[in-house]
C-alpha positions in Angstrom: 99.1 -61.7 -133.2 99.8 -64.3 -130.5 97.7 -65.0 -127.5 99.9 -63.2 -124.9 100.0 -60.0 -127.0 96.2 -60.0 -127.4 95.7 -60.3 -123.7 98.1 -57.3 -123.1 96.1 -55.2 -125.6 92.8 -56.1 -123.9 94.3 -55.3 -120.5 95.4 -51.9 -121.7 92.1 -51.1 -123.3 90.2 -52.0 -120.1 92.2 -49.4 -118.2 91.2 -46.5 -120.5 88.1 -44.5 -119.5 87.2 -43.8 -123.1 86.5 -47.5 -123.6 84.2 -47.7 -120.6 82.4 -44.5 -121.7 81.8 -46.1 -125.1 80.5 -49.3 -123.5 78.2 -47.3 -121.3 76.8 -45.3 -124.2 76.1 -48.5 -126.2 74.3 -50.1 -123.2 72.2 -47.0 -122.6 71.2 -47.0 -126.3 70.3 -50.6 -126.1 68.1 -50.1 -123.0 66.3 -47.1 -124.5 65.7 -48.7 -127.9 64.3 -51.8 -126.2 62.1 -49.8 -124.0 60.8 -47.8 -126.9 60.0 -51.0 -129.0 58.3 -52.7 -126.1 56.1 -49.7 -125.3 55.0 -49.3 -128.9 54.2 -53.1 -129.1 52.1 -52.8 -125.9 50.3 -49.8 -127.3 49.5 -51.6 -130.5 48.3 -54.7 -128.7 46.1 -52.6 -126.4 44.6 -50.8 -129.3 44.0 -54.0 -131.2 42.3 -55.6 -128.1 40.1 -52.5 -127.6 39.0 -52.5 -131.2 38.1 -56.1 -131.3 36.0 -56.2 -128.1 32.3 -56.4 -129.0 29.3 -55.1 -127.0 26.3 -57.3 -127.2 23.5 -54.7 -126.5 23.1 -51.0 -126.0 23.7 -49.6 -122.5 20.7 -47.7 -121.2 21.3 -45.5 -118.2 19.1 -43.3 -116.0 20.8 -40.2 -114.9 21.6 -39.6 -111.2 19.5 -37.3 -109.1 21.8 -34.3 -109.7 21.9 -34.8 -113.5 18.2 -35.6 -113.8 17.2 -32.0 -113.3 19.0 -30.9 -116.4 17.3 -33.6 -118.5 13.7 -32.9 -117.4 11.4 -30.8 -119.4 8.8 -28.6 -117.7 5.9 -30.8 -116.6 7.9 -34.1 -116.9 7.9 -36.1 -113.7 10.5 -38.7 -114.9 14.0 -38.0 -116.2 14.7 -38.9 -119.8 16.5 -42.2 -120.4 19.9 -41.8 -122.1 20.8 -44.4 -124.7 24.5 -44.5 -125.7 25.0 -45.2 -129.4 27.2 -48.2 -129.9 28.7 -48.8 -133.3 29.8 -52.4 -132.4 26.4 -53.5 -131.1 25.5 -56.9 -132.5 22.5 -59.2 -132.2 18.7 -58.6 -132.0 17.2 -55.8 -129.9 13.6 -55.1 -129.2 13.0 -51.3 -129.4 9.9 -49.4 -128.4 9.0 -46.8 -131.0 8.9 -43.2 -129.8 7.2 -40.2 -131.3 9.0 -39.1 -134.5 11.0 -42.3 -135.0 11.9 -43.6 -138.4 13.7 -46.8 -139.2 16.8 -44.8 -139.8 16.6 -43.0 -136.4 15.9 -46.3 -134.6 18.9 -48.0 -136.2 21.1 -45.0 -135.5 20.0 -45.0 -131.8 20.5 -48.7 -131.2 23.4 -49.6 -133.6 25.3 -46.3 -133.7 24.7 -45.8 -137.4 21.5 -45.6 -139.6 22.9 -47.2 -142.7 21.5 -50.6 -141.7 17.9 -49.3 -141.7 16.8 -51.5 -144.6 17.6 -54.7 -142.8 15.6 -53.5 -139.8 12.7 -52.4 -142.0 12.7 -55.9 -143.7 12.8 -57.7 -140.4 9.7 -55.9 -139.3 8.0 -56.4 -142.7 7.4 -52.6 -143.1 5.4 -52.3 -139.9 4.0 -48.8 -139.2 6.1 -47.0 -136.7 3.4 -46.0 -134.2 4.6 -44.8 -130.8 4.6 -47.7 -128.3 5.0 -50.4 -130.9 7.9 -52.8 -130.5 10.2 -53.4 -133.4 13.0 -55.9 -133.8 16.4 -54.3 -134.5 19.2 -56.4 -135.9 22.7 -54.7 -135.9 25.3 -56.0 -138.2 
């Protein structure tokens, strides 16, 4: 096929609406697939970033005035302190022992899981857990 004949064929094709419909469909598919791939990549990156962020120490909050009424027991003048459990807590934390605490419960409250209690127990050399005592908690 010579050059002039090829140019005439292309000119005829560009005049047909079927060709432009096909081109439009291909372009739409490219845009949608690119958008889909980019959104999935962003989601994966966001999840990876969220999972790798570390929190150094537990967050201790005191409830607001409206919420404090529901946390008070009869006869209590102060609202309870709410400690959020943090599975990614790392480092050393000083914890004041409360009534009924065990090394497992202390580790669970401060680190988010109690499975590390033996490390905490060893760090405190088996100290008795009397209310008011301060124990060192190391989350791994």
